N, C-alpha and C positions, 0 to 999 in steps of 0.2 A: 701862586696861591697854594699849590701843592706843597711847596717848601714850608709855608706858614703852618699848614695842618700837620706836617711832619714834626716841626719844632714843638708845636702845641701838644702833640701826642707824646713826644719824649718827655716834655715837662710834666704832663699829667702822670706818666708812668713813674717818673722820679718821685713826685709828691706821694703817689700811692705806695711806693716801695718804702718811703720813710715812715709811713704810718701803717705798720703791720700788726698792731695790737691795740686792745681797748685801753682807754685811760682808766686810772683808778676811780675817778668819779663815775664813769659809765658802768664799771663793774659794781660799785656800791649801790647805785640806783637800781640796777637789774636784780641784785640780791635782795634789796628791800622790797621790790615789787613781788618777787617770788615768795618771800616771807609772808607778805600780807595775803597773798592768794592761798598759801598753805594754811595759815591760821584761820582764814575764813572757811575753808573746806573742812577743817577739823571741828570748828564750831557747829557747822551745819550737820556734820556727822554725829556729833554728841547730841544735838537737839533731836535728830531723827531716832537715835537709839533710846533716848528718854521717852519720846512719844510712843515708840513701839512697846516699851516696857509698860507704860501707862495703859495702852490699849489692851495688852495681854492681861494685865491685872483687872481691868474694868470688865473685859469679857468673861473672865473667870468669876468675877463677882456677880455678873448677870446670871450665870449658871447657878451660883449659890442662891440667888434671890428666887429663882424658879422653884426651889425646894419649899419656900415659904408660902407659895400661892395655892394653898389648899382651902377647902371649904371651912376647915377648922380655924383658919387665921382670923375669920370674922369675930371670933369670941375673945380675941386678945388685943384690946386697944390700950395703948400706953404701957405695954409690958415688954420686957426683954425675954425672948424665947430662943431656944436653939432648934435646929432643924429636926433633930431626933424626936423632940416632944411633939412636933407637928405631924410627923410622918408615922408614928407608932400605930395609929388607928388605921391608916391606909395601907401600910406595908408590914410584912413580917420580916424584921431585920435580925437575922440570927448571927451574922458575922460580927464578932466583937470589935474588930478593927474598923469596920464600917460604922458601927455605933459610936465609937470614940471620935471618928472624923466628923460625924453629923452633930455630935454634942459640942464640938468646938466652933461650929458655925452658929454664931449668935447675932441676932438683929433686934433692934428695938422696933416694935410694931405700933404704928399710929393709924387709926382708921377713923375717917370722918363719918358723920351720920348720913344716912341715905337722903339724897335730894331729888325731888321730882324734876324731870326734864320733859315738858310737853312737846310733842311732835305733830306738825301739820295742823290741819283743820281750818275751818272758815269761821269768821265772826268771833274769833277768840276762843272757840271750843276746840280742844285738841282731838285728833283722831285716836291717839294712844299716848300713854305716858310711860317713859322709862324712869327707873329709879337707879341712881348711880351713887357710888361712894368711892372715896379715894383711899388707897392703901399705901402708906409711906413706910418704907423699910430703911431704917437708919443703921449704918455700919461704916466701914471704910469708904465705900462708894454708895451713897444713898440712892434709892430708886423710888419711883412713883408709878403706881398701877391703878387702874380703874376697873370696877366691876359694874355690870349692868344687870338689872332685873326687869 
């Protein structure tokens, strides 16, 4: 029995020694698999970069939109205004560079009419009524805000 295992072991060693490299098909299959994985990783990386760029621009646009949320904005429905025109009454802007930057920030302003929103109460009579209207700022990244009175 020991002789049988010895011969089997020698035969396996000879067979193993004959095959000491990968075949061409094995190499091609592994290269294709690596290629697919690398292409997938590159696609995900590009999508992440595009999403990061979008979020950065959207965040910057939200900061720009905040400049338009003054009390004076209620007077401009269906008009295109720049941030400088809305802020001149509230701030004294003496720096010319700041003025030019604010003048470049333009948005079309749309404001809905005030709508009553009854709150609480029994038997259909409200305890108090809020009045709300919607402010739509249209630009590269549109935004929607609500005011309550």
